[in-house]
N, C-alpha and C positions, 0 to 999 in steps of 0.2 A: 554321378550324384552323390553326395554325402549326406548321412543321416545320423544324429547323435541320439541315442536311445537311453533314457535315465530312468533306472527302477530305485526309487528312494523310500526307505522307511526309516523308523525310529533308531534303530541300531547302525544301518550301514548305506551306503550309497553306491550303486553298481552302474558303471558307464560303459555303454558300447558304441564305437564308432563304425558305421557300416559304409563302405563304398561300393555303389553298383549292388547292394543288399549283401555284399559279402564283409564278415565280420574282420575288420582291420587293427583296431585298437581295442583294449578291454583294461578296465580299471576298477577295483573294488575298494573302497575305504571304510575303515572302521570308524565311526563317529566318535569313539571314545578314545582314539588316538590323539594325543595332544601335540606331538613333535611334528607338525607339518613343515616341510620346507617354505621358507619364507616368513615364518614366525619370528618376531624380535622379543628377546628376553634381557631382563636384567640378571645377570649371573654374578656368582662369587667364586673366585679361585680357590679350589679345596686342595689342589695338590700340583706342585711344580715338578716336571719330569725331564730334568736336564738332559738325560741321555737320549731321550725323543725330541728334544727342542719343543716340549709341547707342555701343555696343562690340561687338568681335569677341572671342569666347572660345573658347579650346582647351578642349575636353572629350575629348578624346584620340583623335579620329577624324581622318580625312584632310582633312576640310573643315571650316573654323572655323564655329562657331555664332555667332547674333545675338541681342542683347538691347538692347531700347529703354529709356530712362529709365523711361517710364510703365509698364514691364513689371517693374521691380525690386520693385514692391509698396510699400504705405505703411509695412510692419512690416520693410522691409530692413535698417534701422539696428540693430534688435534680433537679427535672424537673423545678420546679418554679423558683430555684436559676438560673439555666442555661437560662431560658427565660427572666428573668428580666435583666440579663447581656446583652443579644442580643438586648433588647429594649431600654436599656440604652446606648449602642454603637453599632450600626447597621453596622458599617464599618468593624469590625473585628470580627473574630469567637472566641469566648471565649473558655477556656477549660472546659470541663465537670467536676464538682467536685462533690464527692459522700459525702452526708450529712447523719446525723442519721435519721432513718424512722420516718414517722409520729406517732404522739402517738395514739393508736388503739382506745381507748375512750374519744378522746379529744372534744374540741368544735370548731364550725366553726369559731368563731371570732378569734381564735388563729392562723388560717391558712390564712383566708382571710380577707379582708377590702374593703368597697365600694370605687369603682373606680379603683382597682386593675386590672390588664390585667393577664389573665390566658389562658394555652394553654389546650383545652377541646376537647373531642371526643364525638359524639353522639352515645349512646347505645340503646336508644329509640326513635322512631319517635313521633311526637305529636299526641296524641289520643284524640278525642272529644274536651273538653276544655283546656286540659293539654298540656304544652309546651314540648318540647323535653327534654328526660334524658341525662345528660351528665356524663362523666368520666373523671377524671384527670389522670388515668392511660392508657396510649396510646399505642395501638397495632396496628400492620399492618397485616393483614392476606394473607397468600398465599395459594397455593394448598396445599404443604407440611409441613408448619409450619406458626406459628404465631409469629411475632418478636415483641419484647417489647423493644423500645430504652429507653436508660437512666437506664437499670436494668441488671446488669451483675451478679445477684445472681440466678436468676429463669431459669433454664433450666429444662425442664420435658418432659416425653414421654407420650403419650396417654394412658389411662388405659384399652383401648379397644384393644391394641396390648397385646396378651396373651402369646407369646413366650418370656421368660425370657432371651435367648441368643439373640434375635432380638434387645429387649431393649437395652441392653448392648452394642451391636453393634452401635446403632444409637447414643446412649450417647457418645460413643468414638469418632465417626465420627464428631458429632457436636462439641465437644470441641477441635477437631483438627483444625476446620475451622471457629469457632464462633469469630467474632471481639470483642472487648473489649467494655464495657458499654452497651450490648445488652444481653437480655433475649430471650430465645426461648421455645416454645411450639411445639413439633413434633406431627403433626396430623397422624391419623391412617392410612392415604393413604400412608403414607411414608414407611410403611413396605416393606421391600425388595429392596428399591431403592438404587441406587449408590451413592457416594460421589459426582460425578460431577454433577448430577441432582440436589442434595440438595444445593450444593455449588452455582449453577446458580441461583436457586430462592433466595438463602440468599442475593446474591449480587443485584437481582432486588429490594427486599424488602428494602435493605439498601439505595438504590439509591432514592427510593420513599421518604425515611424519610430525607435524604439529601436535596431533592427537596423541601420539606415541611419546613426545617429550613431557606432555602434560599428565600422561599416566605414570611416567617416569618420577616426576615431582611428587605425585600422589603416593607412589609404591612405599610400602613398609619394609618389604625384604624381597628376596629373589623371586621371580616369577613372569609370567607372559605380560608383555607390554601392548603388543600389537599383533593380531593374528591375519595370516594370510587369508585373501579370500578363498571361501570354500572349494574343494577340489572340483566341484561342478561348475563355479563361476570362473576358476581358473583356467579349465579346459575350454569353456565358451569364449573366454578372453583371448585364446590362442588360435581358436579355430573359425570364430564368426567371419566370414569374408564373403566375397561375391560367388563363388562355388560351392557355398554351403546352403543348402536347401531346407531342411526341417530339424528341428529340435522337438522331441516327444517326450514328456514328462508325466509320471503316473502320480505324483505327489502334488497336491495344491499349494502347499507352502514353498517348496522348491521351485515350482512353476512360477509363482509370484517372484521369487527371489531372482530368477534367470530373465524373466520378462522384464523386469525394472532394470536389470544390467544391461541387458541388450538396448533398451530404449534410451539408456543413459549414453552409451558408447555408438551404437549403430542404429539410430532410429528408424532408418529405411530398410533394416532388417528385422524389426519387432514382431512382423507377423509370421516369422519362421518359428517361432515357439508355439507349441500348442499342448493342452492338457490332455492326457490320454484318459478316457473313461469306459474303455471297453471292459467286458466280462473277464476275459483271459487276462492271464498275467501278461504284463507288456512285453517281457522278453519272449514269450510264447508266441504271440501275436505277431511280432516281426522277425520270428525265426531266429532269435539269438540264442536261446537254451540249446537248441539242437546243434548250433555252430560251436558253441563252447564244449560240448561234450566231445565233439569230433576232434577240435582243434587243440584241447589241454591234456590230451593223453600222451603216455610215454611214446606210443606209436602214433604217429601223424601221417594219414594217407594224402596223397595230393593228386596224381593224374595216372590213370590207365594202370592202377595196381601197384605204382611205385609208392614209397612211403620214406619217412624220416624216423630215426629213432633218437629221442632226445634224453640225455642222462645228466645228472648234477651232481657232481663231486664237491668235497669242501673247496677245492682250488678253482674249478672251472666247470663249464658246461661243454658236454661232448655230443656233437650230432652226427649221425652216421646216415649216409645216402644210401638207400637199396633200390633197386630196379624192380624187385619183387616179381609179379607175372609178366611185367611190362618188357617183352623182349619180340623185335619184329624180324622175322625171317628174312626179309628183302634187305636189313641192314647189317652191315659188317659190326663187329662189337664196339669198334672205336666210335663209329658214328652214333650207335645206339647209347653208349655211355655218354657222348657229349651232350646228345638231346635229353636225357634223364638229368644230368648235371644242371643243365640250363633251367629246366623246369624246377629242379630242386631249389635253385638259389632263389627264384620268386618266393617259394614256400617258406624258406629259411629267413629271408627278410621281413616277411609277414609274421613270423613266429617271434623274432627278435623284438619287434615293436608290440606285438600282442602280449607276450609275457613279460615285457619289460626287462628282458634278460640283458645282465650287464656283467662287468668283469671280464675274464679270458674266455674266449668261446673258440673251440677247435672243431673243425667241420671235416669229416672223412669222406671226400667225394669218391664215387666210382674210378676206379684206375683208367688213366689215359696214358697214352705213349706219345703222343704228339704234343709238342710245347706249344704250337700255335692253339691248339684246342683248349690247353690250360690257361693260357692267356685270354681266349674267350670267355671262360667261365670266371677268371679274376675282374675282367672289364665289366662283366655282366653284373657281379656282386657291386662292385665300385658305383655303377649306374644306378642300381636300384636302391642303395644306400643314401645316395644324395639327399632325399627328402627326409631322412630321418633326422629328428630334432636332437637326439642325443649325440654328443662327441663319440668319435669312434676312429679305429685306425685298421685298415685291412692289409694284410700282408699277401703276397703272391703264393700260389699253390706250390709246395714242395714237390720234389721228384716223385713222392709217394702220394701225390694229390691230395695233402692235407693243408688245409688253410686256417690261418690263425687271426682271430679278430679280438680286438679290445674295444669295448663299449662302455661308455659311462654309466655307471649306476648311482642313482640317488635315493631311490626308494626300493624296499625288498622286493625281488622278483615275484610276480604273481604266480601262485602254484594252487592249482584247482584240482582236488581229487575227483577223477571221472569213475572211480569205481564204484559199484552200486552193490548195497548189502543183498545177499541171495533173496530174491523175492519170495521164495518158497518156504525156507527154513529161517531167515532172518538171523543167519549165522550159526545156529545151534547144530546143523548138520542133520537134523530131522524135520521132516515136513508133514504137514496135515493134508489130507486127501484135498487136491484142488477143488472138488465140487463143493466143498464146505466153505468156500471163500464167500459166495453170495449170503449164506446163512451167518457167518461170522461178521460181515457188513451190516447186516439187518439187525443183529443182536445190539451192535453200537448204536445205530438210529434209535432203537427202543429205549436204550438207556438215556440217550440225549433227550428224547421227546417225554418221555414218560418218568424218569428221575430227576434229570436237570431240568426238567419244564422248561426247554429251549424249543420254540416252535420255528424261529427263522434261522436256518443254518444253511451252510455249503458242504457238500462232499467233494473233496477233490481226490481225483483218480489218475492213473495213466490213462493217455487216449484210447489205448486199446481196449481197457475195462470200460470206459465211459461209452464206446461203441457197443460194446456188448450189452450193457445195461439199458441202451437206449434202443436196442433192435427190435422191430416189430411194433405193432400197433399198441398192444396191452404188453408194455415190456416191464422189466423189473423196476424201473424208475418211476413208472405211473403207478404201479402196484403199491411201492412204498408211499408215494404222495397221498394216495387214497386211503393207506391204512394208518399212516401216522401223521404226516403234516403236509399241507399245500405248500408251505412255506420253505419246504426242502428244495434245494438246488443242486445240480450236478454239474461239475466244472474239471474239464481235462487239463491236466499240468505235466508238461514233458518232463521236469525235473524230477518227478517222482518214479520210484522203480515200479516194475510190472505189476505187483500185487501190493504196492504200498498205498496207503491213503491218509488223508488228515481232514479233520472238520474245522470249519470256521465259523464264528459267529456273524451276527450282521454288521459288526465293526470290523471285519476281516482279522480279528484275534482267534488264534488257535485255541480250539476246545480240547483241553488236557485230557487225553485218553490214551491207553496203552494199546498201540498199533500192533503190537508184536504178541498179543496173548494168543 
């Protein structure tokens, strides 16, 4: 059972994928981040780096983006010629002209020059001090296919479709409906789809490209021409299929956006999208908050006392497998090590996807002497990584039981600080008597009601504190409601520390109070 839980607000969108109620993938997007993968820009060449065979491109942001000669694409001369004609005469639409392909091992100066305008697409978001990575080969992704404008020579079907007859059928369908000057890659999910569904999406993708060109004609300087679907819609595009059961959203606008998209691409699945209206935060309700705190720490427990230690250096990620307290007297050390390593493999694969870990990954498994057992761990990792959408390469274990993995990195790795400020001293090293906590909370309530004149508000506290404040018939919560306001509500939130709290108004906006007084 797969569920998608979406927590959206004005500043960010957090997305959790649950498989059988267990967190398997997580993403958090800052809505202020403009360099999303898939965005298409009109850029300007700022600097040619002959030594790197690359160039820095201004695409309208603070940090210059980067493009290598090999990322220009073989059809760059044709696309560039088309773009230059539009820039030189924006009033009329030029005819696309097919030119000879780019020389495979040429030099960047033969294709670009400083001050030149260029059409580019983001392939990697800025990571650390590096700017966005660009490509001159434009593609527009849909659910069933990826369309490549200005490329009529490239039509292929996903290698994951194993049925030869189905591949032939899809090729014939595509050739019968494909417009000129467009290349297509048919995705795995298109298997078994009818021509009407494929044609409908092809028209949608074609219209997006035409709108991009229209924006190019209207553009006055470098900047964004076409924005990729929102992160939420992109994930829905990739995941909505027959075994996907529910999508829960807590934001009405995001709900409508997803509902509209699902109705467009898969009307039969439109009823899986639901708007969450519960009182608890959506991640607390579905148990996501607790799993995030457990899964994103430096030490990650998995089964029967065994755990992983995950460290990040400048060059790589290092994962250490530890048996912890998990030792069976009935097993010899070799069998025990194999069992723990096989269990660790499952958690490691989950962590790679969950944190979106990329680059070089080194895993130090528990030492084993038997080469057959080493092969079992390697084969288990290969099997588990088959469903990973990121490109990766896995090397067999060395004689020291160390495995090396390279995994495609497109976005910055998700890093969540699971440490909490000391709930009694708030980082000062000195704490007040805990008996004064309820008195401190009551003082805040008095200020909200009698000074700020707010009658309808919510107190958010840790679940343990909520249980204490609601204990008994005449509990603290009831006393405060009778004394101050019947519009006061108490809400448990797992994301808060033990003695942390916050106040929300009727619009769920934070009431600014110093909780550390």
